[in-house]
C-alpha positions in Angstrom: -49.6 51.3 -34.6 -52.8 49.7 -35.8 -55.4 51.3 -38.1 -58.5 50.8 -36.0 -58.8 54.5 -34.9 -59.6 57.1 -37.6 -57.8 59.9 -35.7 -54.5 58.1 -36.0 -54.7 58.1 -39.9 -53.8 61.1 -41.9 -53.9 61.8 -45.6 -50.4 61.4 -46.9 -49.5 58.8 -44.2 -47.5 55.7 -45.2 -49.6 52.6 -44.3 -50.0 48.9 -44.9 -53.5 47.7 -45.9 -55.3 44.5 -46.6 -57.4 44.4 -49.7 -60.8 42.6 -49.8 -59.5 39.7 -51.9 -56.4 39.3 -49.6 -58.4 39.1 -46.3 -58.1 35.3 -46.1 -54.3 35.2 -46.7 -53.6 38.5 -44.8 -51.3 39.8 -47.6 -50.5 43.4 -46.9 -50.1 46.2 -49.5 -48.0 49.3 -48.7 -48.9 52.8 -49.9 -49.7 56.4 -49.2 -53.2 57.4 -48.0 -55.2 59.5 -50.6 -58.7 59.4 -49.0 -60.2 58.0 -45.8 -63.4 56.2 -46.6 -64.7 55.1 -43.2 -66.8 57.8 -41.5 -66.9 56.3 -38.0 -64.2 57.0 -35.4 -63.3 53.3 -34.9 -63.7 50.1 -36.9 -62.8 46.6 -35.5 -61.3 45.5 -38.8 -59.4 48.7 -39.6 -60.3 52.0 -41.2 -61.0 51.8 -44.9 -58.8 54.0 -47.1 -57.9 54.6 -50.8 -54.2 54.7 -51.5 -52.6 57.1 -54.1 -52.3 54.0 -56.4 -56.1 53.7 -56.3 -56.2 50.5 -54.2 -58.8 50.3 -51.5 -58.4 48.4 -48.3 -58.4 48.4 -44.5 -55.5 49.8 -42.6 -53.6 47.2 -40.6 -50.4 49.2 -39.8 -49.4 52.8 -39.8 -45.7 53.1 -40.7 
């Protein structure tokens, strides 16, 4: 499942995100959602979240 819809993402969910500096390469980082940072219901590049590790990025996959 992709991360473009805010309703699909829950705090505590296991996700794969792309960080700002990795957008060109598409390198994904896996982690657990701590906060959802995007307020809108949808975003074409993925909903922005903060992982429990403190890393911020846009959700590309929900595991």
